[in-house]
Each structure stands twice: as C-alpha cells, then as structure tokens.
C-alpha positions as CSV (number, residue, x, y, z in Angstrom):
1,M,144.3,94.6,124.9
2,S,143.7,94.8,128.6
3,W,140.8,97.2,128.0
4,L,138.8,94.3,126.6
5,Q,138.6,93.0,130.2
6,N,138.0,96.3,131.8
7,P,134.8,96.0,133.9
8,E,133.6,99.5,133.1
9,F,134.1,98.9,129.3
10,L,132.4,95.5,129.4
11,S,129.5,96.9,131.4
12,L,129.0,99.6,128.7
13,F,129.5,97.1,125.9
14,F,126.9,94.5,127.1
15,G,124.6,97.1,128.4
16,F,124.5,99.0,125.1
17,A,123.3,95.8,123.3
18,F,120.2,95.8,125.5
19,Y,119.5,99.5,126.3
20,Y,119.8,100.8,122.7
21,P,116.9,98.9,121.2
22,A,114.8,99.3,124.3
23,T,115.4,103.1,124.5
24,M,114.7,103.6,120.8
25,S,111.4,101.6,121.0
26,V,110.3,103.8,123.9
27,V,111.3,107.0,122.0
28,W,109.4,105.9,118.9
29,M,106.3,105.0,120.9
30,C,106.3,108.3,122.7
31,G,107.0,110.3,119.6
32,G,104.4,108.4,117.5
33,L,101.7,108.8,120.2
34,Y,102.5,112.5,120.5
35,Y,102.4,113.0,116.8
36,F,99.1,111.1,116.6
37,L,97.4,112.9,119.4
38,R,98.5,116.4,118.3
39,R,98.3,116.1,114.5
40,E,96.3,113.1,113.4
41,R,93.5,112.5,115.9
42,H,91.5,115.5,114.9
43,E,92.2,115.4,111.1
44,P,89.3,114.8,108.8
45,P,88.9,111.2,107.4
46,R,91.0,110.2,104.4
47,H,88.2,110.9,101.9
48,Q,87.7,114.4,103.2
49,P,91.1,116.2,102.7
50,P,91.3,119.9,103.7
51,E,89.8,122.2,101.1
52,M,92.2,124.5,99.2
53,K,91.5,128.0,97.9
54,E,92.9,126.8,94.6
55,Y,94.2,123.5,93.3
56,P,97.6,124.1,91.5
57,F,98.5,121.9,88.5
58,A,100.4,118.8,89.6
59,T,102.6,116.3,87.8
60,L,102.5,112.6,88.6
61,L,105.9,110.9,87.8
62,V,106.2,107.1,87.3
63,P,109.7,105.7,86.5
64,C,109.3,102.2,85.0
65,H,111.9,99.5,84.3
66,N,110.6,96.2,83.2
67,E,107.1,96.8,84.7
68,G,105.1,95.4,81.8
69,P,102.8,93.3,84.2
70,N,102.3,96.1,86.6
71,C,102.3,99.5,84.9
72,E,98.7,99.3,83.7
73,D,97.4,99.0,87.3
74,T,99.7,101.9,88.4
75,I,98.7,104.2,85.6
76,S,95.0,103.4,86.1
77,A,95.3,104.3,89.8
78,L,97.0,107.6,89.0
79,A,94.4,108.5,86.4
80,A,91.7,107.9,89.0
81,Q,93.1,110.6,91.4
82,I,90.4,112.9,92.8
83,Y,92.2,116.0,91.9
84,P,91.1,118.6,89.3
85,D,94.2,119.4,87.3
86,F,97.1,117.1,86.7
87,E,99.2,115.3,84.2
88,I,100.9,111.8,84.3
89,I,104.4,111.3,83.0
90,A,105.7,107.7,82.7
91,I,109.4,107.3,82.1
92,N,110.3,104.0,80.4
93,D,113.8,103.5,81.8
94,G,115.4,101.3,79.1
95,S,113.1,98.4,79.7
96,T,113.9,95.1,78.0
97,D,110.4,93.6,78.3
98,D,107.1,94.9,76.9
99,T,106.8,97.9,79.2
100,A,107.1,100.3,76.2
101,E,104.2,98.7,74.4
102,H,102.0,98.7,77.5
103,L,102.7,102.4,78.1
104,N,102.2,103.4,74.5
105,R,98.8,101.6,74.5
106,L,97.8,103.3,77.7
107,T,98.2,106.8,76.2
108,A,95.1,106.1,74.1
109,R,93.1,105.3,77.2
110,F,94.3,108.1,79.4
111,P,94.7,111.5,77.7
112,R,96.6,112.9,80.7
113,L,99.4,110.4,80.2
114,R,102.7,111.3,78.4
115,V,105.5,108.7,78.0
116,I,109.2,109.3,77.9
117,H,111.3,106.5,76.4
118,L,114.9,106.3,77.5
119,S,117.1,104.2,75.3
120,R,119.0,102.5,78.1
121,N,118.6,101.9,81.8
122,L,120.5,104.7,83.7
123,G,118.8,104.2,87.0
124,K,115.8,105.6,88.9
125,A,117.5,108.8,89.8
126,N,118.1,109.7,86.2
127,A,114.6,108.7,85.2
128,L,113.1,110.9,87.8
129,R,115.3,113.8,86.7
130,M,114.2,113.4,83.1
131,G,110.6,113.3,84.2
132,T,111.0,116.4,86.3
133,L,112.6,118.4,83.5
134,A,109.6,117.5,81.3
135,A,107.0,118.3,84.0
136,R,104.7,121.2,83.6
137,G,103.8,121.3,87.3
138,E,105.6,122.9,90.2
139,Y,104.4,120.1,92.5
140,L,105.5,116.5,91.7
141,I,104.1,113.3,93.0
142,C,106.5,110.4,92.4
143,V,105.4,106.7,92.6
144,D,107.1,103.5,91.6
145,G,106.0,101.6,88.5
146,D,104.3,98.8,90.5
147,A,102.5,101.0,93.1
148,M,98.8,101.9,93.3
149,L,98.1,105.3,94.7
150,D,95.0,105.9,96.8
151,P,92.5,108.2,94.9
152,W,92.8,111.0,97.6
153,A,96.6,110.9,98.0
154,T,97.4,113.6,95.5
155,R,95.1,116.1,97.2
156,W,96.7,115.4,100.6
157,M,100.2,115.7,99.4
158,V,99.7,118.9,97.3
159,W,97.9,120.4,100.3
160,H,101.1,120.1,102.2
161,L,103.4,121.3,99.4
162,A,101.2,124.4,98.9
163,S,100.9,125.2,102.6
164,G,104.2,127.0,102.9
165,P,107.1,128.2,100.8
166,R,109.7,126.1,102.7
167,V,107.9,122.8,102.3
168,G,110.2,121.0,99.9
169,A,108.8,117.5,100.1
170,V,106.2,115.2,101.7
171,T,106.3,111.5,102.2
172,G,103.3,109.2,102.0
173,N,102.1,106.1,103.8
174,P,103.2,102.9,102.0
175,R,100.9,99.9,102.5
176,I,101.7,96.3,101.6
177,R,99.6,94.8,98.7
178,N,101.0,91.2,98.6
179,R,100.0,89.4,101.7
180,S,99.8,85.8,100.5
181,T,103.0,84.7,102.2
182,L,104.5,84.9,105.7
183,L,107.1,87.4,104.6
184,G,104.3,89.6,103.1
185,R,102.2,89.5,106.3
186,L,105.2,90.2,108.5
187,Q,106.0,93.4,106.5
188,V,102.4,94.7,107.0
189,G,103.1,94.9,110.7
190,E,106.6,96.2,110.2
191,F,105.6,99.1,108.0
192,S,103.0,100.1,110.7
193,S,104.7,99.4,113.9
194,I,108.3,100.3,112.9
195,I,108.6,102.4,109.8
196,G,105.4,104.5,110.2
197,M,106.1,105.0,113.9
198,I,109.7,106.1,113.2
199,K,108.6,108.7,110.7
200,R,106.1,110.2,113.2
201,A,108.7,110.3,116.0
202,Q,111.3,111.9,113.8
203,R,108.9,114.6,112.8
204,V,108.5,115.3,116.5
205,Y,112.2,115.5,117.6
206,G,113.8,116.8,114.4
207,R,114.0,115.8,110.8
208,I,113.0,112.7,108.8
209,F,115.7,110.2,108.0
210,T,114.3,109.4,104.6
211,L,111.3,109.9,102.3
212,S,109.6,106.7,101.1
213,G,110.9,106.5,97.6
214,V,107.8,104.6,96.5
215,I,105.5,107.5,97.3
216,A,106.9,111.0,97.7
217,G,105.9,114.5,96.7
218,F,108.4,117.3,95.8
219,R,108.5,121.0,95.1
220,K,110.2,121.4,91.7
221,T,112.0,124.6,92.9
222,A,113.5,122.7,95.8
223,L,114.8,120.0,93.5
224,E,116.4,122.5,91.2
225,R,118.2,124.2,94.1
226,I,119.9,121.1,95.2
227,G,120.6,119.7,91.7
228,F,118.0,116.9,91.6
229,W,118.6,113.3,92.6
230,N,122.2,112.0,92.9
231,E,122.8,109.3,90.3
232,T,125.7,107.7,92.1
233,M,124.0,107.0,95.5
234,I,122.7,103.5,96.1
235,T,119.5,104.8,97.6
236,E,118.5,108.1,95.9
237,D,115.6,108.6,98.3
238,I,117.7,108.8,101.5
239,D,120.3,111.0,99.9
240,I,117.7,113.5,98.5
241,S,116.0,113.6,101.9
242,W,119.2,114.7,103.6
243,R,120.2,117.2,100.9
244,L,116.8,118.9,101.0
245,Q,116.9,119.2,104.8
246,L,120.5,120.4,104.8
247,D,119.3,123.1,102.4
248,H,116.7,124.0,105.1
249,W,113.6,122.6,103.2
250,D,111.0,121.1,105.4
251,I,109.8,117.5,104.8
252,R,106.4,116.5,105.9
253,Y,104.8,113.1,106.7
254,E,101.2,112.5,105.5
255,P,99.8,109.2,106.7
256,N,96.5,109.8,104.8
257,A,98.5,109.6,101.5
258,L,98.2,105.9,101.1
259,C,100.1,104.0,98.4
260,W,99.7,100.2,97.9
261,I,103.1,98.6,97.1
262,L,104.6,95.2,96.4
263,M,107.4,94.0,98.6
264,P,109.8,91.0,98.5
265,E,108.2,87.7,99.2
266,T,111.4,85.6,99.0
267,Y,114.3,85.6,101.5
268,K,116.8,86.4,98.8
269,G,114.7,89.4,97.6
270,L,114.3,90.7,101.2
271,W,118.0,90.4,102.0
272,K,118.9,92.2,98.8
273,Q,116.5,95.0,99.5
274,R,117.5,95.5,103.1
275,L,121.2,95.4,102.3
276,R,120.6,98.1,99.8
277,W,118.8,100.2,102.4
278,A,121.6,99.7,104.9
279,Q,124.3,100.5,102.4
280,G,122.4,103.6,101.3
281,G,122.2,104.8,105.0
282,V,125.9,104.2,105.5
283,E,126.7,106.1,102.3
284,V,124.6,109.1,103.4
285,L,126.1,109.1,106.9
286,M,129.7,109.1,105.5
287,K,128.9,111.8,102.9
288,H,126.9,114.3,105.0
289,A,127.8,113.7,108.6
290,G,130.6,116.3,108.5
291,N,128.1,119.0,107.2
292,L,125.9,118.6,110.2
293,L,128.1,120.0,113.0
294,S,127.0,123.6,112.7
295,W,124.3,124.9,115.0
296,K,122.1,125.8,111.9
297,K,121.9,122.0,111.1
298,R,121.0,121.0,114.7
299,R,117.6,119.6,113.7
300,M,119.4,116.9,111.8
301,W,121.3,115.8,114.9
302,G,118.6,113.5,116.1
303,V,118.5,111.3,112.9
304,L,122.3,111.5,112.7
305,A,122.7,110.1,116.2
306,E,119.9,107.6,115.7
307,Y,121.6,106.0,112.7
308,F,125.1,106.3,114.0
309,F,124.2,104.4,117.2
310,S,122.3,101.8,115.2
311,V,125.5,101.1,113.3
312,I,127.5,100.9,116.6
313,W,124.8,98.5,118.0
314,A,125.1,96.2,115.0
315,Y,128.8,95.8,115.6
316,V,128.4,95.4,119.3
317,M,125.9,92.6,118.7
318,L,128.3,91.0,116.2
319,G,131.0,91.1,118.9
320,I,128.7,89.4,121.4
321,L,127.9,86.6,118.8
322,I,131.6,86.1,118.2
323,L,132.4,85.9,121.9
324,W,129.7,83.3,122.3
325,A,130.9,81.3,119.3
326,L,134.5,81.4,120.6
327,G,133.3,80.3,124.1
328,L,132.0,77.1,122.5
329,V,135.5,76.1,121.3
330,F,138.1,77.9,123.5
331,P,138.3,78.6,127.2
332,M,137.5,82.3,127.6
333,P,138.2,84.7,130.5
334,P,135.2,84.9,132.8
335,A,134.6,88.6,131.9
336,L,134.4,87.7,128.2
337,Y,132.5,84.5,128.4
338,V,129.0,84.5,126.9
339,D,127.3,81.3,128.0
340,S,124.1,81.7,125.9
341,I,122.5,84.0,123.4
342,L,119.0,82.8,124.1
343,P,116.7,85.4,125.6
344,R,116.6,85.7,129.4
345,W,115.2,88.6,131.4
346,H,116.7,91.1,128.9
347,G,114.9,89.3,126.1
348,M,111.6,89.2,128.0
349,V,111.8,93.0,128.7
350,L,112.6,93.7,125.0
351,A,109.7,91.4,124.0
352,L,107.3,93.3,126.3
353,I,108.5,96.6,124.8
354,C,108.0,95.3,121.3
355,M,104.5,94.1,122.1
356,S,103.7,97.5,123.5
357,Q,105.0,99.1,120.3
358,F,102.7,96.9,118.3
359,A,99.8,97.8,120.4
360,V,100.4,101.5,120.0
361,S,100.8,101.2,116.3
362,M,97.5,99.3,116.0
363,I,95.7,102.1,117.9
364,I,97.2,104.6,115.3
365,D,97.0,102.5,112.2
366,R,93.4,101.2,112.4
367,R,92.4,104.8,111.3
368,Y,93.9,104.1,107.9
369,E,93.3,100.4,107.4
370,A,90.4,98.4,108.8
371,G,91.3,95.0,110.3
372,V,95.1,95.7,110.2
373,G,95.4,94.1,113.6
374,R,94.9,90.6,112.2
375,N,98.3,90.8,110.6
376,Y,99.9,91.4,114.0
377,F,99.6,87.7,115.0
378,W,102.6,87.1,112.7
379,M,104.6,89.9,114.3
380,V,105.0,87.8,117.5
381,W,107.7,86.0,115.6
382,Y,109.2,89.1,114.0
383,P,111.2,91.1,116.6
384,I,114.2,88.7,116.7
385,A,114.2,88.3,112.9
386,Y,114.0,92.1,112.4
387,W,116.9,92.9,114.7
388,L,119.0,90.1,113.2
389,L,118.3,91.3,109.7
390,S,119.2,94.8,110.7
391,L,122.3,93.6,112.4
392,F,123.7,91.6,109.5
393,T,122.8,94.0,106.7
394,T,124.4,96.9,108.6
395,V,127.6,94.8,109.3
396,V,127.9,93.9,105.6
397,A,126.9,97.4,104.3
398,V,129.7,99.2,106.1
399,P,132.6,97.5,104.4
400,K,130.7,97.4,101.1
401,T,130.5,101.2,101.3
402,L,134.0,101.7,102.5
403,F,135.5,99.6,99.7
404,R,133.0,100.4,96.9
405,G,135.7,102.3,95.0
406,K,135.1,105.2,92.7
407,P,131.4,106.2,92.7
408,K,129.6,105.1,89.6
409,R,126.0,105.4,88.3
410,A,123.6,103.4,90.5
411,T,121.4,101.5,88.2
412,W,119.4,99.6,90.9
413,V,115.8,100.6,90.2
414,S,112.5,100.2,91.9
415,P,110.7,98.0,92.7
416,D,112.8,96.0,95.2
417,R,110.8,92.8,95.0
418,G,113.8,90.5,94.5
419,V,113.4,87.4,92.4
420,Q,111.4,84.2,92.8
C-alpha cells in the first residue's frame, strides 16, 4: 500500500478533484458559445421556424401512467400545435387512477386523439413501443404525460428529422414549469447553465450523451432498425441515444423546441430522480463501452470519456471525504492528511468558473425565455449542492448497477416528480 503515499500519485489524486470540474466547465462554456454563435445566433425567432417544401404527417406520442391531474393540459398543448397534419396517440400504461376516464373524455374534444389502454404497467419503454407500432407517421414526437409542448415545437423538430436521411432523432429544450419552491428555481438555472450547455458542447465535439426523454423526436425507421426502446434499462432515453448513434444515426439538439415540464420539488423526489439518472448512465457505460473502441465509433469517444471520468471523479471525491473524516479521529500520515474540506483558493477558482458558466448561459438562454436571469440568484448556492448530489448518486449507482442481478423489466415511468 506504499503507493498511497507516493507523491506523484497523491498529486494526481488531489489535482484531479480540482482540475476535472474546472476543465469540463471551460469545455462546456467554449462548446456552448461556439454552438450558439455558429448555429443559433442567426436562426429565426421561435415563432418563425424554417419553411418546408412539404409538411409530412407526424405522430405525437404521450405515455401516461397515473396522470389524471395532468393529461388534459398535456393533450390540449399537443392539439394546439401549429403544424398542418398530425395525430396524437396517448398510451394509458396500466394507470390505477382516473387517467383512462380523462383520456376517453378528451377524445370527444380532440378528433386527432387516439387512446391505447394497456391492462398493466409495463414501463415507459413498452408504452412508447406500443404507441410507435400504432403510429401512422414516420416522424414521432414523444412527450411525457405531464409536459406542455410549445405550439411551434413540432415544426422545429420535424424540420430536423426531414432535413436528411441519417437524422434519427432530435432532442428538445425542457423548461421548468414549477418554480414555487427553492428546488424548482434552482433547477431552472441548472437546465440552462448545465444541461442545455452540455448538449450544445457535445454537438460540437462529438455525439450527445442522451436525448431528453421528456421531449424527443424520432424517425420510425431508425427505431425499427435498432429494435425500439430497451425495456430492461433503468433509463430508456440514455440507452436509445447510444444505440441510435452506434448505428450511425445523427441526433440533433433543437433549443427552439420548448417543452414545459414538472420537476421534483422535494429532496426525496430529487434524490430518487438523480439516482435513477446516474444508474442509467452507469448501465449504458457498462453495456456499450466495449463497442466504442473501433475507429468508426470515434465520435462517441468524447461522451464516453466525459462520463467515465465523471465516475472516477466521484470516487476520488469520496476518497478525499473519507481521508478528512479519518483525520478527525486518527493520526494520519502527513501526505494523506486532509485538514479541511471547506473551499480555499481552489474553491474560489471553481466558484469563479461556475459564475462565468452561469453568465454565458444567460446570454444564450434569454433568447428562449425572457427574464430567465432572475432565477440565477438562487444558483449562487447551487454549485456545491450540484456537485455533491452528482458525487453521491454516482457513488451509489455503481454498486447498484453491478449487483442489480438478472435484468428485469424497468417499470419506472415518467414523470420523475417524486412524492410529497
């Protein structure tokens, strides 16, 4: 165990804890700015999507499980799409509340709406597959049962899907609806300064790690080629993103395709959601990493390295916390002694980088939501909480994935609001 006190190893160990988040923030900022300046800045406003020679028939899919209070708003928003030719298919995924009654009643109000009732809940992946098999359109727009799609979103997404034969999917721009609590306001800034920024940067240096499962468009042919969604994966959206790209389909990001979503407003709900995200990422990494080593898959190397090193970072930070805790009780060798975990100059540098990232995201995001900057006041308190949440969910997700046992049908369904 002498390597634990090797100066070169310890320098790398402690340095990685600081340089990884700092480096990734800079990469995301540069990639996000490049994407914005090259692709977004000169785009027409959201309410003026590019004209198409023809508007192909589209199918809007809505998997619903116990969405009685929300499905009417969702279906109403879908029916209000400013698109000439589409149908709506709602899949009642074995709901035990009054979702079925709500959906049946809505068919009288909205002639475009068809409802598929499944006798038991077999998970979102299965519900989407059943809806896809029933769809008449080649282009599918999938939203969660509590989301409200912007009226212009379908036109933006279909425009991408119809722009080239190798465009297999397009992910939209989720926006937080519930902002009455501190957790809700924090996530407004998070989706802008972190999630949206990451998707832009990933489009610049390679492939997208994941579609946003709450708002995504697909080419039906691409789904058929890869065998639709995997029903045994914890996060079907991450898995299908990787499988589409491994089959050489392109995935686009369209920030003008806004979708207003509900997010967890309790700590229990937030933890449950982020742990599922982390476990889904680890599952996909373990399942597909070995298939990415060929030169033909090189565009996936960026997201592979990004996620792999994020897992390593989580365990490095856990090691530092353990060393600090041991130092409070036992005498430690000087090389392993961590006297404090409070921010010092490293923390100040990271805070400065985070504030810069927030500023860049505000410059970009004010195009899509007026007054979004007022939510960034709360983000001053978020960097430490975000990194700690990422740390612990990743640390827990790895053993949960390794010892999950024989894969079984994943019945976790959207939305991930948690419980009050």
